[in-house]
Structure formats: C-alpha cells, structure tokens
C-alpha positions in Angstrom: 6.4 6.7 8.7 8.0 4.0 6.5 6.8 3.7 2.9 5.5 0.2 3.5 3.4 1.3 6.5 2.0 4.2 4.6 1.1 2.0 1.7 -0.7 -0.5 4.0 -2.7 2.2 5.7 -3.7 3.6 2.3 -4.8 0.1 1.1 -7.1 -0.2 4.2 -8.7 3.1 3.2 -9.4 1.6 -0.3 -10.7 -1.6 1.1 -13.2 0.0 3.5 -14.3 2.5 0.9 -14.8 -0.1 -1.9 -16.9 -2.3 0.4 -19.3 0.5 1.4 -19.6 1.7 -2.2 -20.3 -1.8 -3.6 -23.2 -2.2 -1.1 -24.6 1.3 -1.9 -24.3 0.8 -5.7 -25.9 -2.7 -5.6 -28.9 -1.5 -3.6 -29.4 1.6 -5.7 -29.1 -0.3 -8.9 -31.6 -3.0 -7.9 -34.2 -0.7 -6.5 -33.5 2.0 -9.1 -33.8 -0.3 -12.1 -30.3 0.7 -13.3 -27.9 -1.9 -14.7 -25.2 0.8 -15.1 -25.2 1.1 -11.3 -25.2 -2.7 -10.8 -22.3 -2.8 -13.2 -20.6 -0.2 -11.0 -21.3 -2.4 -8.0 -19.7 -5.4 -9.8 -16.5 -3.4 -10.5 -16.4 -2.2 -6.8 -16.7 -5.8 -5.7 -13.7 -6.7 -7.9 -12.0 -3.7 -6.3 -12.5 -5.2 -2.9 -10.6 -8.4 -3.9 -7.9 -6.4 -5.7 -7.3 -4.2 -2.7 -7.1 -7.3 -0.5 -4.5 -8.7 -2.9 -2.5 -5.5 -2.8 -2.6 -5.6 1.0 -1.3 -9.2 1.1 1.4 -8.1 -1.4 2.5 -5.3 0.9 2.6 -7.6 3.9 4.8 -10.1 2.0 7.0 -7.4 0.6 7.9 -6.2 4.1 9.8 -9.4 4.8 13.5 -8.7 5.1 16.1 -10.0 2.7 17.3 -13.6 3.3 19.6 -16.1 1.8 17.2 -17.0 -1.1 16.1 -13.4 -1.6 19.2 -11.2 -1.1 17.4 -8.2 -2.7 14.3 -8.6 -0.5 10.8 -9.6 -1.5 9.7 -6.4 -3.3 9.2 -8.1 -6.7 5.9 -9.5 -5.4 4.4 -6.0 -5.9 4.3 -6.0 -9.8 3.1 -9.6 -9.7 0.2 -8.5 -7.5 -0.4 -5.7 -9.9 -0.8 -8.3 -12.7 -3.5 -10.0 -10.6 -5.2 -6.6 -10.1 -5.2 -6.0 -13.8 -6.7 -9.5 -14.3 -9.6 -8.5 -12.0 -10.1 -5.3 -14.0 -10.3 -7.3 -17.3 -12.7 -9.8 -15.9 -15.0 -7.1 -14.5 -14.9 -5.3 -17.8 -15.8 -8.5 -19.7 -18.7 -9.3 -17.2 -20.1 -5.8 -17.5 -19.9 -5.8 -21.3 -21.6 -9.3 -21.5 -24.5 -8.3 -19.2 -24.9 -4.9 -20.9 -25.3 -6.5 -24.3 -27.9 -8.9 -22.9 -29.8 -6.0 -21.3 -29.7 -4.0 -24.5 -31.5 -6.9 -26.2 -34.1 -7.3 -23.4 -36.8 -4.7 -22.7 -36.7 -3.3 -19.2 -38.1 -0.3 -17.2 -36.3 3.0 -17.2 -33.9 3.8 -14.3 -35.3 5.9 -11.4 -34.3 9.5 -11.4 -33.1 9.5 -7.8 -30.2 7.2 -8.8 -28.6 10.3 -10.3 -28.1 11.8 -6.8 -26.5 8.5 -5.7 -24.2 8.5 -8.7 -23.2 12.2 -8.2 -22.0 11.5 -4.7 -20.2 8.4 -5.8 -18.4 10.2 -8.6 -17.1 12.8 -6.2 -16.0 10.3 -3.6 -14.2 8.0 -6.1 -12.3 10.9 -7.7 -11.2 12.1 -4.2 -10.2 8.5 -3.4 -8.2 8.4 -6.7 -6.3 11.5 -5.8 -5.5 10.4 -2.3 -4.3 6.9 -3.3 -2.3 8.2 -6.3 -0.6 10.8 -4.1 0.4 8.0 -1.7 1.6 5.8 -4.6 4.0 8.6 -5.7 5.2 9.2 -2.2 6.0 5.4 -1.7 6.9 4.6 -5.4 4.4 1.8 -5.3 3.0 0.4 -8.6 0.5 -1.6 -6.6 -0.9 1.6 -5.1 -0.9 3.2 -8.5 -3.0 0.2 -9.7 -5.3 0.6 -6.8 -5.7 4.3 -7.5 -6.6 3.6 -11.1 -9.3 1.3 -9.8 -10.8 4.3 -8.1 -10.5 6.4 -11.3 -12.0 3.6 -13.5 -14.8 3.4 -10.9 -15.4 7.1 -11.3 -15.4 6.8 -15.1 -18.0 4.0 -15.0 -20.1 6.2 -12.7 -19.9 9.1 -15.0 -21.0 6.9 -17.9 -23.8 5.6 -15.8 -24.8 9.2 -14.9 -25.0 10.1 -18.6 -26.9 7.0 -19.5 -29.5 7.3 -16.8 -29.9 11.1 -17.5 -30.7 10.3 -21.2 -33.1 7.5 -20.1 -34.9 9.8 -17.6 -35.0 12.9 -19.8 -36.1 11.3 -23.1 -38.3 8.5 -21.5 -39.8 5.7 -23.6 -37.5 4.2 -26.2 -34.3 5.3 -24.3 -34.5 2.7 -21.5 -31.3 1.0 -22.7 -29.2 4.2 -22.5 -27.7 3.2 -19.2 -26.8 -0.2 -20.6 -25.0 1.4 -23.5 -23.2 3.6 -20.9 -22.2 0.4 -19.0 -20.9 -1.1 -22.3 -18.8 2.0 -23.0 -17.5 2.0 -19.4 -16.2 -1.5 -19.9 -14.0 -0.2 -22.7 -12.5 2.5 -20.4 -11.8 -0.2 -17.8 -9.8 -2.2 -20.3 -7.8 0.8 -21.3 -7.1 1.6 -17.7 -6.0 -2.0 -17.2 -3.4 -1.5 -19.9 -2.1 1.7 -18.2 -1.6 -0.2 -15.0 -0.1 -3.3 -16.6 2.6 -1.5 -18.7 4.7 0.0 -15.9 4.5 -3.2 -13.8 5.7 -5.2 -16.8 8.6 -2.7 -17.1 9.5 -3.3 -13.5 9.6 -7.0 -13.9 11.8 -6.6 -17.0 14.1 -4.2 -15.2 13.6 -1.4 -17.8 15.8 1.6 -17.5 13.2 4.3 -17.1 14.5 6.3 -14.1 16.4 9.1 -15.7 15.5 11.7 -13.1 16.7 9.4 -10.3 19.8 8.5 -12.2 20.7 12.2 -12.6 20.1 12.8 -8.8 22.4 9.9 -8.0 25.1 11.3 -10.2 24.8 14.8 -8.6 24.8 13.5 -5.0 27.9 11.2 -5.9 30.0 14.3 -6.8 29.5 15.7 -3.2 31.5 12.7 -1.8 35.2 13.4 -1.2 37.4 11.4 -3.6 34.6 10.8 -6.2 35.7 12.6 -9.5 32.8 11.4 -11.5 30.4 8.6 -12.4 30.2 6.3 -15.3 27.6 3.5 -15.7 24.5 3.7 -13.6 21.9 0.9 -13.7 18.7 1.1 -11.7 16.3 -1.8 -11.0 13.0 -1.3 -9.1 11.9 -3.9 -6.5 8.7 -3.0 -4.8 9.0 0.5 -3.3 12.8 0.5 -3.5 15.4 1.1 -6.2 18.5 -1.1 -6.4 21.5 0.7 -7.9 24.7 -0.5 -9.7 27.0 2.5 -10.0 30.5 2.9 -11.4 32.3 5.7 -9.5 35.5 7.3 -10.8 38.4 7.9 -8.4 42.0 8.8 -8.6 44.2 6.0 -10.1 46.9 6.8 -7.6 45.1 5.9 -4.3 45.3 2.5 -2.6 42.7 -0.2 -2.8 41.9 0.5 0.9 41.2 4.2 0.1 39.1 3.2 -2.8 37.1 0.8 -0.6 36.6 3.6 2.0 35.3 6.0 -0.7 32.9 3.4 -2.0 31.4 3.0 1.5 31.2 6.7 2.0 29.4 7.0 -1.4 27.0 4.3 -0.5 26.1 5.8 2.9 25.7 9.3 1.3 23.3 8.0 -1.3 21.2 6.2 1.3 21.1 9.4 3.5 20.3 11.9 0.7 17.9 9.9 -1.5 14.9 8.0 -0.2 13.7 4.6 -1.2 17.1 3.3 -2.4 17.7 -0.4 -1.7 20.8 -2.3 -2.4 23.7 -0.2 -3.8 26.6 -1.8 -5.5 29.6 0.5 -6.1 32.2 -0.4 -8.7 35.4 1.8 -8.5 36.9 3.0 -11.8 40.4 4.6 -12.0 40.5 8.2 -13.3 42.7 8.3 -16.5 
C-alpha cells in the first residue's frame, strides 16, 4: 500500500474515533457534573476538525507534479499541520478560560461513575496514539504525527480529569473545583504538545537539514553503483511524505560525458529502488581528482 493511501486510512480511523469520543465525553460530563470531561469533549471536537483538515491535506498532496508544482504538492502537509496546531491552541485557551470561570463559581461535585468512563477513554486514546504514531513513522508524515499527538494530548487531559475527579469524589465538600484545576493544568499540556507538533513542521517548511540517518543511507547505497567512487554534497528537503535529494556523485575524470550521464541515471534508479519515500533526485557529477 502506498504511503498516501495508508495515511488516508489512518486519518479516517482518527476521524471516527474522535467523533464517538466527543459525544461520549460530552454526555458523561453534562450528566456527571464534570467540567474536566466537558473540556475533554471540547478538545475531541477540535480533533474532529483537525483530522478532517489532515484528510483534505492528504487528498491534495496526492496530486501529481505539474508545470507550476514540479516537486509535487507535498508542502501542503506542514501547512495543514500549522492549522492543526492552531486548533490545539484555541482548544487550550477555551478550556483554560472556562476552567478559571468554574473555579470561581460554586458547583456540585462530579459523579463517581465518570471515573469509569475516563478510564476507558484513557486506554483508548493511548492505543490510538500508538497506532497513528506508528503509521506516521511508516509514511514519514508530519500531519499524521500531529494527529497522533492530538490523541496523546487527549489522553493527558483525560488523566488530569481522572485525578481531579478522584480528588473531588474522595475528599468531598470543599474540593468540588479539583477537576476544574485539572482541566486548567491539562490546557498547559495541550499548549506544550502544540509546540512539539509545530517545530518539525516549521523545519520542513524552512528546508532544515535534519536527516542525517537518511543522508548516510544515501551515501552507502550510492557506493554500490558501478562507476561511483564517492559522494560529496548531499542536500535533503522534505515535501509531504517524500524526500527530495540533491547529490554530488564523484566519478572518474577520464570517462566521457555520455558515460557520466549513464552513471547518474543508474545512481538515481538505484536510490529509488533501495530507499523508500524518495521524491525528486538531482545528481551532479564531480570528477575524481
């Protein structure tokens, strides 16, 4: 299965899961007198929109290269990631604002049965995080990684809610706001996760050279091609799920231009065959001194 297809299927998994959980959390929070659960539902609602954005991004990124986009449309992915982070920040701000208001307003303690709901949610969101993060590594997708961190941040807010509700239920009167403080603390974790998602996407847009392992693999594979005596400069730019490579290959100074051209094509084909997720490869031939 192609990386794009795998990523789209994983996004559908997130979309369905977030929709179901948003409904469950909202109902449990309303009937169980827990704002921490309602805050969780708010975040899951933003997760639905962010997963939908990720899905649209993958659909657009699948478009083939054209005259105006010779390197394809993969750069849409980090842009979508920025929008996902924006949703995270907005949800954190909304949760923090409402939690502060609830802390200042007396309200009933949460129902103890909400702990069972939260326990199941925590397990499901952590499992979802691991599934989506595994797929993001397989496809080299920053958008899927962002989606995975949405699941992890959801699990964190649920853990905070579990702790807050437990304190409110165990200690009773005077501790009704414990789950509101938990929601406030969870908003801080969400902001931090937003930064963790934002930073690699920014690096992708800025074409940062942070692919040392891939660079070393390219150099090793290059030496297996007849006529290639070594490699010099190697620049890697990520575009969506693919890596565009500019490579300087060293060949004998005594061969003809035609032979050098043939070696460069062999090298390009070998790199595509041996290393997955490589996009455009530009080979520059250097004479061996």
